[in-house]
C-alpha positions as CSV (number, residue, x, y, z in Angstrom):
1,M,56.9,-66.4,25.0
2,K,59.6,-65.0,27.1
3,Y,62.8,-63.4,25.3
4,P,66.1,-63.3,27.0
5,I,67.4,-59.8,27.9
6,P,70.4,-59.8,25.3
7,L,67.9,-59.9,22.7
8,I,65.5,-57.1,24.0
9,L,69.0,-55.0,24.3
10,C,70.0,-55.9,20.6
11,L,66.3,-55.0,19.6
12,I,66.4,-51.3,21.5
13,L,69.9,-50.7,19.9
14,L,68.6,-51.6,16.4
15,F,65.9,-49.4,16.3
16,S,67.0,-46.4,18.3
17,P,68.4,-43.4,16.5
18,A,72.1,-43.4,15.5
19,D,74.7,-40.7,16.3
20,G,72.7,-38.7,18.9
21,Q,69.9,-37.5,16.5
22,N,66.7,-36.2,17.6
23,S,64.0,-38.9,17.4
24,K,61.2,-36.2,17.7
25,P,59.0,-36.5,14.8
26,G,59.2,-33.0,12.4
27,K,62.7,-32.3,13.6
28,E,64.8,-33.9,11.0
29,N,64.9,-30.8,8.7
30,E,65.1,-28.2,11.2
31,V,68.5,-26.4,11.3
32,D,70.1,-24.1,14.3
33,N,69.4,-20.8,13.9
34,K,73.0,-20.1,14.7
35,V,74.1,-22.0,11.7
36,V,71.8,-19.9,9.8
37,Y,73.2,-16.7,11.0
38,M,76.6,-17.8,10.3
39,V,76.4,-19.0,6.7
40,D,74.1,-16.1,6.0
41,S,76.7,-13.4,7.3
42,L,79.8,-15.2,5.8
43,N,77.7,-15.3,2.3
44,E,77.4,-11.6,2.5
45,L,80.7,-10.9,3.3
46,A,82.0,-13.1,0.4
47,F,79.8,-10.8,-1.8
48,K,81.3,-7.7,-0.8
49,T,84.6,-8.7,-0.5
50,K,84.7,-10.1,-4.2
51,R,85.1,-6.6,-5.7
52,F,88.4,-6.3,-4.3
53,N,89.7,-9.8,-3.4
54,L,88.8,-12.9,-5.3
55,N,91.1,-15.2,-3.4
56,R,89.3,-14.3,0.2
57,S,86.0,-14.2,-1.3
58,L,86.1,-17.7,-2.8
59,S,87.6,-19.0,0.5
60,I,84.7,-17.5,2.2
61,L,82.2,-19.2,0.1
62,V,84.0,-22.6,0.7
63,T,83.6,-22.1,4.2
64,A,79.9,-21.6,4.0
65,S,79.0,-24.0,1.7
66,T,81.0,-26.6,3.8
67,L,79.1,-25.3,6.9
68,A,75.7,-25.2,5.3
69,T,76.1,-28.6,3.9
70,E,77.2,-30.1,6.9
71,N,74.1,-28.8,8.7
72,N,71.6,-29.6,5.8
73,Y,71.4,-25.5,5.6
74,K,70.0,-25.6,1.6
75,K,69.0,-22.2,1.1
76,G,72.4,-20.8,2.5
77,L,74.3,-23.6,0.1
78,A,72.2,-22.4,-2.9
79,T,73.4,-18.6,-2.3
80,S,76.9,-19.7,-1.8
81,L,77.0,-21.5,-5.2
82,L,75.1,-18.3,-6.8
83,Y,77.8,-16.0,-5.6
84,E,80.7,-18.4,-6.5
85,A,79.3,-18.9,-10.0
86,G,79.0,-15.2,-10.3
87,I,82.8,-15.1,-9.8
88,Y,83.5,-17.5,-12.6
89,Q,81.2,-15.7,-15.1
90,Q,83.0,-12.3,-14.0
91,N,86.2,-14.0,-15.0
92,G,85.1,-15.9,-18.0
93,F,84.5,-19.3,-17.0
94,D,81.1,-19.7,-18.6
95,K,80.5,-23.4,-18.4
96,K,81.7,-23.6,-14.7
97,A,79.5,-20.7,-14.4
98,L,76.5,-22.1,-15.5
99,S,77.1,-25.3,-13.7
100,G,76.9,-23.5,-10.3
101,F,73.7,-21.3,-11.2
102,T,72.0,-24.5,-12.5
103,R,73.0,-26.5,-9.2
104,S,72.0,-23.4,-6.9
105,L,68.2,-23.3,-8.9
106,E,67.7,-27.0,-8.5
107,I,68.5,-26.5,-4.5
108,S,66.3,-23.4,-4.5
109,R,63.2,-25.3,-6.3
110,S,63.7,-28.1,-3.7
111,I,63.4,-25.8,-0.9
112,A,60.7,-23.5,-2.7
113,D,62.9,-20.4,-2.3
114,T,61.2,-18.2,-5.0
115,F,63.9,-15.1,-4.5
116,N,67.0,-17.2,-5.1
117,I,65.0,-19.2,-7.8
118,A,64.7,-15.9,-9.4
119,R,68.1,-14.7,-9.1
120,A,69.6,-18.0,-10.6
121,N,67.4,-17.5,-13.5
122,Q,68.5,-14.0,-14.0
123,Q,72.2,-14.9,-13.7
124,I,71.4,-18.0,-16.0
125,A,69.5,-15.6,-18.8
126,T,72.5,-13.3,-18.6
127,A,75.2,-16.1,-19.3
128,L,72.6,-17.2,-22.1
129,Q,72.4,-13.7,-23.5
130,A,76.2,-13.6,-23.5
131,S,76.6,-16.5,-25.7
132,G,74.2,-15.6,-28.3
133,K,71.1,-17.7,-27.1
134,V,69.0,-14.7,-26.9
135,K,65.6,-16.6,-27.4
136,E,66.2,-18.9,-24.3
137,A,67.7,-15.9,-22.2
138,E,64.3,-13.9,-22.9
139,I,61.8,-16.6,-21.9
140,I,64.4,-17.2,-18.5
141,Y,64.3,-13.5,-17.9
142,N,60.3,-13.2,-18.1
143,Q,60.3,-16.4,-15.3
144,A,62.8,-14.3,-12.9
145,M,60.5,-11.1,-13.5
146,T,57.4,-13.2,-12.5
147,D,58.8,-14.4,-9.5
148,Y,60.2,-10.9,-8.5
149,K,56.9,-9.0,-9.3
150,R,55.5,-11.6,-6.8
151,L,58.1,-10.8,-4.1
152,K,57.5,-7.1,-4.9
153,K,61.2,-6.9,-5.5
154,D,60.6,-3.7,-7.8
155,D,64.6,-2.6,-8.0
156,E,65.4,-6.5,-9.3
157,V,62.0,-5.8,-11.8
158,V,63.4,-2.6,-13.2
159,N,67.0,-4.6,-13.9
160,T,65.2,-7.3,-15.5
161,K,63.1,-4.9,-17.6
162,N,66.1,-3.4,-18.8
163,S,67.9,-6.5,-19.4
164,L,65.0,-7.8,-21.6
165,G,65.0,-4.3,-23.7
166,S,68.7,-5.0,-24.1
167,I,67.8,-8.1,-26.2
168,D,64.9,-6.3,-28.1
169,L,67.4,-3.7,-29.0
170,Q,69.8,-6.2,-30.0
171,Q,67.4,-7.7,-32.4
172,K,66.2,-4.3,-33.8
173,D,63.1,-4.6,-31.8
174,F,62.6,-1.1,-31.2
175,V,59.1,-0.6,-30.3
176,S,59.4,-3.3,-27.8
177,A,62.7,-2.3,-26.5
178,H,61.2,1.4,-25.9
179,N,58.5,0.2,-24.0
180,L,60.3,-1.8,-22.0
181,F,63.2,0.9,-21.2
182,K,60.2,3.5,-20.4
183,E,58.3,0.8,-18.1
184,A,62.1,0.6,-16.2
185,L,62.4,4.3,-16.2
186,D,58.8,4.9,-14.6
187,L,59.2,2.2,-12.0
188,S,62.6,3.7,-10.9
189,R,61.6,6.8,-10.7
190,K,58.5,5.8,-8.8
191,I,60.7,3.8,-6.1
192,N,63.9,6.5,-6.4
193,Y,66.2,3.6,-7.7
194,K,68.9,6.0,-9.1
195,Y,70.7,2.9,-10.7
196,G,67.8,1.7,-12.6
197,E,67.0,5.1,-13.6
198,K,70.4,6.1,-15.2
199,K,70.5,2.3,-16.9
200,S,66.9,3.4,-18.4
201,L,68.0,6.4,-19.7
202,Y,71.5,5.2,-21.0
203,Y,69.6,2.2,-23.0
204,L,67.2,4.8,-24.1
205,G,70.0,6.7,-25.6
206,L,71.4,3.8,-27.3
207,L,67.9,3.4,-28.9
208,N,67.5,6.6,-30.4
209,R,71.2,6.7,-31.6
210,E,70.0,3.3,-33.2
211,K,67.2,5.1,-34.9
212,G,69.2,8.0,-36.2
213,D,67.2,10.4,-33.4
214,W,70.8,11.9,-32.7
215,D,69.5,15.0,-30.6
216,E,67.0,13.0,-28.5
217,A,70.0,10.6,-28.0
218,A,72.3,13.2,-26.6
219,R,69.9,14.5,-24.3
220,L,69.0,11.3,-22.5
221,L,72.4,10.4,-22.4
222,N,73.3,13.5,-20.9
223,A,70.4,12.9,-18.4
224,S,72.0,9.6,-17.7
225,L,75.2,11.2,-17.2
226,V,74.1,13.4,-14.6
227,L,73.2,10.4,-12.5
228,D,76.4,8.7,-12.8
229,E,77.9,11.8,-11.5
230,Q,75.8,12.1,-8.6
231,M,76.5,8.2,-7.5
232,H,80.2,8.8,-8.3
233,D,80.0,6.0,-10.8
234,R,83.4,6.7,-12.8
235,Y,82.8,3.6,-14.9
236,G,79.3,5.0,-16.2
237,M,80.7,8.6,-16.6
238,A,83.3,7.2,-19.1
239,L,80.8,5.3,-21.1
240,G,78.1,8.0,-21.3
241,N,80.8,10.5,-22.7
242,I,82.2,8.0,-25.0
243,E,78.5,7.6,-26.5
244,L,78.2,11.7,-26.3
245,A,81.7,12.0,-28.6
246,F,80.4,9.5,-31.1
247,I,77.4,11.6,-31.4
248,A,79.6,14.6,-31.9
249,N,81.6,13.1,-34.5
250,H,78.7,12.2,-36.3
251,K,77.4,15.5,-36.4
252,A,81.0,17.2,-37.2
253,K,81.4,18.8,-33.9
254,F,85.0,17.6,-33.7
255,D,86.0,19.9,-30.7
256,E,83.0,19.0,-28.5
257,A,83.7,15.2,-29.4
258,I,87.4,15.8,-28.4
259,K,86.1,17.3,-25.5
260,F,83.7,14.6,-24.4
261,S,86.4,12.0,-25.1
262,E,89.0,13.4,-23.1
263,H,86.9,13.4,-20.5
264,A,85.9,9.6,-21.0
265,F,89.6,9.1,-21.3
266,D,90.3,10.6,-17.7
267,Y,87.2,9.0,-15.8
268,A,88.4,5.5,-17.4
269,S,92.3,5.9,-16.4
270,S,91.1,6.7,-12.9
271,I,89.5,3.2,-12.4
272,D,92.2,1.3,-14.9
273,A,89.2,0.3,-17.3
274,Y,91.6,0.2,-20.3
275,Q,88.9,-1.1,-22.7
276,L,86.9,2.1,-22.0
277,V,90.3,4.3,-22.5
278,S,91.0,2.6,-25.8
279,K,87.4,3.5,-27.3
280,A,88.1,7.0,-25.8
281,I,91.3,7.3,-27.7
282,E,89.7,5.9,-31.1
283,N,87.2,9.1,-31.1
284,I,89.7,11.7,-30.3
285,I,91.8,10.3,-33.0
286,Y,89.1,10.3,-35.4
287,A,88.0,14.1,-34.4
288,Y,91.5,15.0,-35.2
289,R,91.7,13.2,-38.6
290,K,88.8,15.0,-39.7
291,K,90.3,18.3,-38.6
292,N,93.6,17.2,-40.2
293,D,96.0,17.9,-37.3
294,L,98.8,15.1,-37.8
295,T,100.4,16.5,-34.5
296,K,97.8,15.4,-32.4
297,I,97.0,12.2,-34.3
298,I,100.4,10.9,-33.5
299,E,100.2,12.3,-30.1
300,W,97.0,10.1,-29.2
301,Q,98.2,7.1,-31.4
302,D,101.3,6.8,-28.9
303,K,98.8,6.6,-26.2
304,L,96.6,4.2,-28.0
305,I,99.4,2.0,-28.5
306,K,100.3,1.9,-24.8
307,T,97.0,1.5,-23.9
308,E,96.8,-1.5,-26.0
309,K,99.9,-2.9,-24.0
310,G,98.3,-2.0,-21.0
311,I,95.4,-4.0,-21.7
312,S,97.3,-7.1,-23.2
313,D,99.5,-6.8,-19.6
314,Q,96.5,-6.5,-17.6
315,E,94.5,-9.6,-19.1
316,K,97.8,-11.6,-19.2
317,N,98.3,-10.6,-15.5
318,Y,94.7,-11.1,-14.6
319,A,94.6,-14.6,-16.2
320,I,97.5,-15.9,-14.6
321,N,96.6,-14.6,-11.0
322,F,93.2,-15.8,-11.4
323,I,94.5,-19.5,-12.6
324,D,96.7,-19.4,-9.2
325,I,93.5,-18.4,-7.2
326,L,91.5,-21.3,-9.0
327,K,94.2,-23.7,-8.1
328,E,94.3,-22.7,-4.3
329,Q,90.8,-22.9,-4.1
330,Q,90.9,-26.5,-5.5
331,D,93.5,-27.0,-3.0
332,K,91.1,-26.0,0.0
333,Q,88.5,-27.7,-1.8
334,M,90.3,-30.7,-1.9
335,K,91.0,-30.6,1.7
336,V,87.5,-30.1,2.6
337,E,86.7,-33.1,0.6
338,K,89.4,-35.0,2.3
339,K,88.2,-34.0,6.0
340,A,84.8,-35.0,4.6
341,V,86.2,-38.6,3.7
342,E,87.8,-38.7,6.9
343,V,84.4,-38.2,9.0
344,S,82.8,-40.7,6.5
345,Q,85.5,-43.1,7.0
346,Q,84.9,-42.9,10.9
347,S,81.1,-42.9,10.4
348,V,81.7,-46.4,8.8
349,W,84.1,-47.9,11.4
350,K,81.4,-46.7,14.1
351,N,78.8,-48.7,12.0
352,I,81.1,-51.6,11.9
353,L,81.7,-51.6,15.8
354,F,78.2,-51.0,16.0
355,F,77.1,-54.1,14.0
356,I,79.9,-56.1,15.8
357,V,78.3,-55.4,19.1
358,I,75.0,-56.4,17.5
359,I,76.4,-59.3,16.0
360,A,77.8,-60.2,19.6
361,L,74.4,-59.6,21.4
362,I,72.6,-61.6,18.6
363,T,75.2,-64.5,19.3
364,L,75.2,-64.5,22.8
365,S,71.4,-64.4,22.4
366,A,71.7,-67.5,20.1
367,L,73.8,-69.2,22.8
368,A,71.3,-68.4,25.4
369,Y,67.9,-69.3,23.3
370,L,69.6,-72.9,22.5
371,W,68.6,-73.7,25.9
372,F,65.0,-73.5,24.5
373,K,65.0,-73.9,20.6
374,N,66.1,-76.2,18.4
375,Y,69.2,-76.5,15.8
376,K,67.0,-75.0,13.1
377,R,66.6,-71.8,14.8
378,A,70.6,-71.7,15.3
379,E,70.9,-72.0,11.9
380,T,69.0,-68.7,11.0
381,F,71.1,-66.7,13.2
382,S,74.1,-68.2,11.1
383,T,72.5,-66.7,8.0
384,E,72.4,-63.5,9.7
385,L,75.9,-63.4,10.6
386,A,77.0,-63.7,7.3
387,D,74.8,-61.3,5.8
388,K,76.5,-58.9,8.2
389,N,80.0,-59.9,7.2
390,L,78.8,-59.3,3.4
391,L,78.1,-55.7,4.7
392,I,81.1,-55.1,6.0
393,E,83.1,-56.3,3.1
394,K,80.8,-53.7,1.0
395,H,81.9,-51.0,3.4
396,S,85.6,-51.6,2.9
397,L,85.1,-51.8,-0.9
398,S,83.7,-48.1,-0.7
399,L,86.6,-47.0,1.3
400,D,88.8,-48.3,-1.3
401,L,87.1,-46.4,-4.1
402,L,87.1,-43.1,-2.1
403,N,91.1,-43.5,-1.7
404,K,91.3,-43.9,-5.5
405,A,89.2,-41.1,-5.9
406,I,91.5,-38.8,-3.9
407,S,94.7,-40.2,-5.7
408,K,93.1,-39.3,-8.9
409,Q,92.4,-35.6,-7.8
410,N,95.9,-35.3,-6.6
411,F,97.0,-36.5,-10.4
412,R,94.7,-33.7,-11.8
413,L,96.3,-31.0,-9.4
414,E,99.6,-32.0,-10.6
415,E,99.0,-32.2,-14.2
416,S,97.3,-28.5,-13.7
417,N,100.5,-27.1,-12.3
418,Q,102.5,-28.6,-15.2
419,M,100.1,-27.1,-17.8
420,K,100.6,-23.5,-16.1
421,D,104.5,-23.9,-16.1
422,K,104.3,-24.4,-19.7
423,L,102.0,-21.5,-20.8
424,L,104.2,-19.4,-18.3
425,S,107.4,-20.5,-20.3
426,I,105.8,-19.7,-23.7
427,I,104.0,-16.5,-22.9
428,S,107.4,-14.9,-21.2
429,H,109.9,-16.1,-24.1
430,D,107.5,-16.5,-27.5
431,L,105.1,-13.6,-27.1
432,R,107.2,-10.8,-25.5
433,H,110.0,-11.1,-27.8
434,P,108.3,-9.9,-30.7
435,L,106.9,-7.3,-28.1
436,V,110.1,-6.1,-27.6
437,N,111.1,-5.7,-31.2
438,T,107.9,-3.9,-32.1
439,K,108.9,-1.4,-29.3
440,G,112.2,-0.9,-30.8
441,I,111.3,-0.7,-34.5
442,L,108.4,2.0,-33.1
443,E,111.4,4.2,-31.5
444,L,113.2,4.3,-34.9
445,V,110.5,5.5,-36.6
446,N,109.3,8.0,-34.5
447,L,112.7,9.6,-33.6
448,N,113.3,9.7,-37.6
449,L,116.4,7.5,-37.4
450,V,115.7,6.0,-40.6
451,N,114.7,7.4,-44.1
452,P,111.5,6.5,-46.0
453,E,112.8,3.1,-47.7
454,E,114.3,1.8,-44.4
455,T,110.8,2.7,-42.6
456,K,108.8,0.8,-45.3
457,D,111.1,-1.9,-44.8
458,L,110.7,-1.9,-40.9
459,L,107.0,-1.3,-41.1
460,G,106.8,-4.4,-42.9
461,Q,108.7,-6.6,-40.4
462,L,106.2,-5.1,-38.1
463,E,103.5,-6.1,-39.6
464,S,105.0,-9.8,-40.3
465,Q,106.1,-9.6,-36.2
466,Y,102.2,-8.6,-35.4
467,L,100.4,-11.4,-37.6
468,R,102.7,-13.8,-35.9
469,S,102.1,-12.4,-32.3
470,L,98.6,-12.6,-33.3
471,T,98.5,-16.1,-34.6
472,L,100.6,-17.1,-31.2
473,L,98.3,-15.2,-28.8
474,D,94.8,-16.5,-30.7
475,N,96.7,-20.3,-30.0
476,L,97.0,-19.9,-26.5
477,L,93.9,-18.5,-25.7
478,F,92.1,-21.1,-27.8
479,W,94.0,-23.6,-26.1
480,I,93.7,-22.4,-22.6
481,R,90.0,-22.0,-23.2
482,G,89.7,-25.3,-23.8
483,Q,91.9,-26.8,-21.2
484,M,90.2,-24.5,-18.3
485,K,86.8,-24.8,-19.4
486,G,86.5,-27.9,-20.9
487,E,85.8,-26.7,-24.4
488,M,82.7,-28.4,-26.7
489,I,82.8,-28.8,-30.1
490,D,80.0,-26.6,-31.9
491,K,79.7,-28.6,-35.1
492,G,78.2,-27.4,-38.1
493,R,78.6,-28.4,-42.1
494,I,81.6,-26.3,-43.3
495,N,82.7,-25.9,-47.1
496,L,86.2,-26.7,-47.1
497,W,87.3,-24.7,-50.6
498,Q,85.8,-21.5,-49.0
499,L,87.7,-21.9,-45.7
500,M,90.8,-22.4,-47.4
501,E,90.1,-19.4,-50.0
502,D,89.7,-17.2,-46.5
503,L,92.8,-18.4,-44.9
504,I,94.7,-17.8,-48.2
505,E,93.6,-14.3,-48.3
506,D,94.2,-13.9,-44.7
507,H,98.2,-14.6,-45.4
508,K,98.2,-12.9,-48.5
509,I,100.7,-10.3,-46.9
510,P,103.5,-12.7,-45.9
511,L,102.6,-14.9,-49.3
512,Q,103.7,-11.6,-51.4
513,N,106.8,-10.8,-49.1
514,K,108.2,-13.9,-50.1
515,R,106.9,-14.0,-53.7
516,I,105.1,-17.4,-52.9
517,T,102.2,-18.7,-55.4
518,A,99.3,-20.3,-53.2
519,R,96.8,-22.4,-55.2
520,N,93.3,-23.4,-54.1
521,N,92.6,-26.9,-55.8
522,V,90.0,-27.9,-53.1
523,Q,86.9,-29.4,-54.5
524,D,84.1,-26.1,-54.5
525,N,81.5,-28.8,-52.9
526,L,83.6,-30.5,-50.4
527,S,82.6,-30.1,-47.0
528,V,82.7,-31.8,-43.3
529,F,80.9,-31.7,-40.3
530,G,83.2,-29.5,-37.6
531,D,83.6,-26.7,-35.6
532,K,84.4,-23.9,-37.9
533,E,86.8,-22.0,-35.5
534,M,88.7,-25.3,-34.7
535,L,89.1,-26.0,-38.3
536,K,90.3,-22.4,-38.9
537,I,92.9,-22.5,-36.0
538,I,94.0,-26.0,-37.8
539,F,94.4,-25.0,-41.3
540,R,95.9,-21.5,-40.3
541,N,98.9,-22.8,-38.4
542,L,99.7,-25.5,-41.3
543,L,99.4,-22.8,-44.0
544,S,101.6,-20.5,-41.9
545,N,104.1,-23.8,-41.4
546,A,104.5,-23.7,-45.2
547,I,105.0,-20.1,-45.8
548,K,107.7,-20.0,-43.0
549,F,109.6,-22.9,-44.7
550,T,109.2,-22.2,-48.4
551,P,112.0,-20.0,-50.1
552,Q,111.2,-17.2,-52.1
553,E,109.1,-17.6,-55.5
554,G,108.3,-21.1,-53.9
555,E,104.7,-22.7,-54.4
556,I,102.1,-23.7,-52.1
557,E,99.2,-26.1,-53.3
558,V,96.2,-27.0,-50.9
559,Y,94.2,-30.0,-52.8
560,S,91.7,-32.6,-51.7
561,S,90.9,-35.9,-51.9
562,S,88.0,-37.9,-50.6
563,D,88.0,-41.5,-51.5
564,K,86.7,-42.8,-47.9
565,S,86.8,-39.5,-45.8
566,P,87.6,-36.1,-46.9
567,A,90.9,-35.3,-46.5
568,I,93.0,-31.9,-47.3
569,H,96.6,-31.6,-48.5
570,I,98.9,-28.7,-47.9
571,K,102.0,-29.1,-50.2
572,D,104.9,-26.9,-50.2
573,S,108.1,-26.9,-52.3
574,G,110.1,-25.9,-49.1
575,V,113.3,-27.0,-47.6
576,G,111.8,-30.3,-46.2
577,M,112.3,-32.1,-43.0
578,D,115.0,-35.3,-42.4
579,S,113.8,-38.6,-40.5
580,E,114.9,-36.9,-37.0
581,T,112.7,-33.9,-37.6
582,L,109.6,-35.8,-38.9
583,H,109.6,-38.2,-35.8
584,K,109.6,-35.4,-33.5
585,V,106.3,-34.0,-35.5
586,N,104.8,-37.2,-35.4
587,A,105.7,-37.8,-31.7
588,K,104.1,-34.6,-31.0
589,Q,107.1,-32.9,-29.4
590,Y,107.4,-29.2,-28.6
591,F,109.9,-27.7,-30.9
592,T,110.7,-24.7,-33.1
593,T,113.3,-23.8,-35.6
594,R,113.7,-20.6,-37.7
595,G,112.1,-20.5,-41.5
596,T,113.5,-19.7,-44.8
597,G,113.3,-16.1,-44.2
598,N,114.7,-16.5,-40.7
599,E,111.0,-16.2,-39.7
600,S,111.0,-17.1,-35.7
601,G,108.1,-19.4,-34.1
602,S,106.8,-20.7,-30.8
603,G,106.6,-24.6,-31.7
604,F,103.0,-24.5,-30.3
605,G,100.9,-24.5,-33.7
606,L,101.8,-28.0,-34.4
607,M,100.9,-29.2,-30.8
608,L,97.6,-27.3,-31.0
609,C,96.6,-29.1,-34.7
610,H,97.2,-32.7,-33.2
611,D,94.9,-31.7,-30.2
612,L,92.0,-30.2,-32.4
613,I,92.1,-32.8,-35.3
614,E,91.9,-35.6,-32.3
615,K,89.1,-33.7,-31.0
616,H,87.2,-34.0,-34.3
617,N,88.0,-37.7,-34.5
618,G,90.7,-37.0,-37.4
619,V,93.9,-38.0,-38.4
620,L,97.3,-36.0,-39.2
621,T,100.0,-37.6,-41.4
622,V,103.1,-35.7,-42.8
623,K,105.4,-36.8,-45.7
624,S,108.6,-35.1,-46.4
625,E,111.8,-35.0,-47.8
626,P,114.9,-32.8,-47.2
627,G,115.1,-30.2,-50.2
628,R,111.8,-31.5,-51.6
629,G,109.3,-30.0,-49.6
630,S,106.5,-31.5,-47.1
631,T,103.1,-32.3,-47.3
632,F,100.8,-32.1,-44.6
633,T,97.4,-33.9,-44.5
634,V,94.4,-33.6,-42.6
635,E,91.7,-36.5,-43.1
636,L,88.4,-35.5,-41.5
637,P,85.1,-38.0,-40.7
638,P,82.7,-37.0,-43.4
639,S,79.5,-35.3,-43.1
640,P,76.6,-36.9,-41.6
641,V,74.8,-35.7,-44.9
642,V,77.1,-37.8,-47.0
643,I,77.2,-40.8,-45.1
644,K,73.3,-40.5,-45.5
645,E,73.7,-40.1,-49.3
646,A,76.0,-43.0,-49.7
647,A,74.0,-45.0,-47.8
648,N,71.1,-44.2,-50.2
649,E,72.8,-45.0,-53.1
650,E,74.1,-48.4,-52.0
651,Y,70.4,-48.8,-51.0
652,Q,69.2,-48.1,-54.4
653,Q,71.9,-50.1,-56.4
654,A,70.7,-53.2,-54.1
655,N,67.5,-52.9,-55.1
656,L,68.5,-52.3,-58.9
657,S,70.6,-55.8,-58.4
658,R,67.6,-57.7,-57.3
């Protein structure tokens, strides 16, 4: 039977490749050599740039990953994800980094790229080791080393052996650690890999120090130091001199310890490595204390205070700058995604137009075919037309969903910007103010402008300001980490009596200063299933709040109840709250007032408590009357063990009643 011309054209269009794709077999997965060269070059440029410009490095990686995705270049995409995750790990975003390493590993496995598989495994193992999961890290390090050996990447084999040795050293398995470091040292010398050689010597020095062989440790560290000097590695030279100073102090060679520490101080200062500067100063102060040189002790303690302030300023500025960089990169990523959505929309409309053309051809063919076919055949074409319309409706729904996703991303970016502004306000006012006061007190003491009694009083004020500033800083860092990294709750069984006993001991100084009596009447066997660090933050803030608003010679009682679920009550004999203040507390509003001893606060603690209690599925209630004190009650879900025991008890009673 002969078919009409329109129907034949329709079939040709339907089965021909769309968008001009190559229809030859075996060409679907090929990537243009120019694209490969561009993506690989961008990745290498980003890797070199990250040491001095994170913002530019991330921008380059976004461009590389977009180009690799558009051209289906999976190896290039896996490398981009690997380098990007490395930047996040370097800046403390461990969960985001681990997600990137895992995605890179999955893509590399899909194309059997053994080298990138090994590199991703090595980075994942490093992240696991840093988080304390040493057993899992050891397994993955061994997998990476097997791949490196197969690829004959001897320098990476050396690095991996040193990493495995550091795990054994951490676990006090000195025999296994020595063997791994020695193998890494021998291989480094064989292939003339100076970096691996100096790391092996350094780790062997630490190993002998842990074993108590101080002379051998010093010999190995000196050998490592020689290689650091050859490579002009100032960080390594600072680290080596710090360890040699520690050994000299242990052997009571204090002049030698001071010499090594001063070298370490100079090297670390030249590269702004404040953490190493601080360690070098601590070794110097220890040596001068042993020599009873009070003048030098005071001189270096002043430098230590300045260094600690430098560390604080550096970490604060770095955190703020990296948040801005991250936000900027998210904006760029959103633009890329928006462009992808626009391309997708254009593709959808092309498909719709293509289907309309097909439908028109089918309709024309049906009209021509009606001359030699019956009504039933025409009805079949009508059914096909309905199916095509349904497909168009589905595409329209997909477009609507994409637009909603874009709106949701814009809302999240706006929330992120508001959070940054709030953090900057807290840091610039509530954290900076006590540091300024601290500087003034130290200047008065150092210039001998106050007598011993006043000095004692000022040092007491300094200690109180330090405790408040440290509490605020802990709260801020804990909240920022939770907001930026999506903090997960690490639950375990926690004894509430012991937890409150430790917190009361931590607040011993402010309690003594106001002569407040604090009693721990929590049941000694009461426990909950929760995150210990989060619970510490909650109850530390509530206890500090009670001390703040309790007058001299007042009382604070911490007691428990466990009717349906465990609850901790913190009751004080303080000034209490009126109805307006109580409403602000329950409404989670950010505010602060001065305490009975004129103590200041940030108003941030209660807001953080509300957030952490909600993460534990708990409830915070407050009862207070002006002049009669306040009672803060934290009700938490019972431990799974307690629930199970209660269920067993009910089951046994039910059996007895039968």
